[in-house]
C-alpha positions, 0 to 999 in steps of 0.5 A: 500500500502506498501513501495517498492523501485524499484531502481534495474532493473529486468530481466525475463528469459523464454527459452520456446518459448511460446508467449502466456505465460501469467505468463510472462506478469503477472510478467512484470505488477507486477513489472512494476506497482511498478516502476521497470525497467523490461526487458524480455529475450524471443522469438524475438519480445516478442509476445503479452507480448512485447506490454506491457507498463510496459516492458522496453525492449525485449532481444532475447534469445540464437539463436536456443534455449538452449542446456542443456549440453552446456549453453555457449550461454545462458551465453553469452546472459545474459552477453550481457543483463547485459552490455546493462542494465548497472547495476546489476539486479534481475534475475527471471526464468519463466520456468523450463529450465530457472530455471535449467540453472540459478542454474548451472551458478549462481556462474559466474553471481553473479556480474551481477545478484541477483538471488536465490541460490539453493542447487546444482542441486536442480531445475533439481532434482525436475523438473525431474518427475522420481526423484520427485517420488523418493523424495516423496518416501524417505520423505513419501510425498503422490504421485500417484502410478508411474511406470518407464517402461524399455520397450514397453512391460512393459509399456503396462503391467504397464498400465493394472496394474495401471488401464486404463486410465493412466497418461503418463509423460515425465521425463524431459519435457523441452527436448521435441522437438518442433513440434513433437506432444509430450506433457509433460502429456498425458492421455492414454486409451489403453495399446497399446497407452502406448507401442507406446508412450514409443517407442518415448522415444528417440525422447522425450529425457527422460524416460516415466513415467506412473501414476495411474490416479486420477479421476477429480472432483469439489474439486480434483485439487489444487496447491500451490505457495510460495516464499522462502528466504534462507533455505526455509524461507517462504516469501509468500505462498498460496493454490488454487483450479483449477476450469477449466484447459486446456487441460481438466483434465491434463493442466494448470489453466484456472480458479483458486480460492485462497482457504486455504487448510491446507493439501496442505499448510503444504505439500508445506511448509514442502517440501521447508524447507526440500529442503532448497529451495530459490526462487519461486515454484509452486506445483500441487496436486490432492486429491484422492477418499479417500481424500488424497492430492497427489503431482503430479508436482513440478515446480521450478519457478512461475506458470502462475497463480501466480497473483492469490496469490496477497494480498489486497496490491498487494503483490505476490510471484514475488514481494516478491522475488524481495524485498528479493533479494534487501534487502527490508522487505517483509511485512506480507500478508494481505487478499487475499483468495477468489480471482479468476484468469481467463486465458481468452483464455484457460478458453473459450476452457476449458468451451466448451470442459468441456461439454464432461466430464464424467457425474459422475464427472460433476454431483458430489456434492460440498463438505461440509464446510471445508478447500476447500469449496467455500467462501460465496459471501460476502467474495469473492475477485475480479477477475484478468484476465491473459491478459486484464487490463484497464491500459495495453490493448495492450497485450490482443489485440495482443493475440486476433489478434494472436489467430485469425491469427492462427485460420484462418491459420488452417482453410485455411490449412484444406480447402487445405487438408494440415495437421497443423504443430505439430498436436497432435498424442495422442488422448484424453480420451473420454469415462468414465473410471474406477477408477485407480487400479480397474481391470475388473472382467474377463480379455479378452481372446483376445484384443479388437480393438486398445487394447492390452491384457496382457499375461496370467501371466505377468512377473513383469517388472524391474521397479521403483514403487512408492506407 
């Protein structure tokens, strides 16, 4: 155990109204167990997180959410929180929109909050998936081949050229309207599907990107977490492998393991240094069929699974940032690799749905000894659950109750024939797919049902292509 002075309160800000955000609960427990007075600015009532014994108070965020172009409501909200606390506090953004908003208003909050000071506009640049593609191209960081189409027709042709299925992403997912059935990332398996998704760009609020799909396997999905002081100085960092995700193959970490991987760690540390990044970041990587690790997402805040990276003394990235911002020494990490993190609700869903994975991916052999190999049984650390904790059981019970309530509500709607709110319109890929970039030996002369064939000699669209 290391010395930890928790005399400065902490405020966790999450503008994403997701009551099942277990990362917020992890931060509450991480700091609360160290004796820090923890406040959370989240949805009204706080959801299951609000039941934690380690949370001093829940403060409702701006009514009606945040208008990114007019953050005055958020500023007024934070000033009110500061006045209720009565003394300066550490402020930690828990989602992309919060990180972007705080970076813009940091100069007017310095008397009330201690927070990372980023280069101007940096969180917005790295969270914007189109801008991230440009940064990767400029700095020669491996990144999936990416197309930003300018029309529905270009989207359809790009999907064929990249190789179906393709990964469709909205450039600024924090702008997606609630209840519209649009997800930040979707697997699209037809050119017509890519066209239809593009046609919803105005509704989504940002540009659509199409990326070459990198096939999933037992050693392909990796992530990097780090906390950094001024100028990109590393305080605590580590790499991990995603064992299960939800939604399957494209979603958040349902089960993850802390495993050192030199390629992932070197890429993460190099990016933070070049950007002069201060604060916490969460990077997603995927290893392609040639073994190249490619950056697919940059999140300027803690990942929901950040508690995976807690060393033997319990130090994690949220604690490291708190220590740095309060002028305390951040101890050198001791141990930790081999730990396993499980988000119980998503792990169950992923384990059941994972049975539908293509047989080729599910049956792929485990990699030989190397940086990404599984640790021997004697080296494995303990498992940390996202929700259940013996010293703080109420959030877990509240989460179960909320899930059961949702299930009963959906069942009742189905019996009455009423469609559920926000039903997803994009369908998931069910059939085995070709590797991205492969073309059929002969192009069909006519489109199969539900699939749009490209023209005989498609014109090259006016687009951004990152290789």
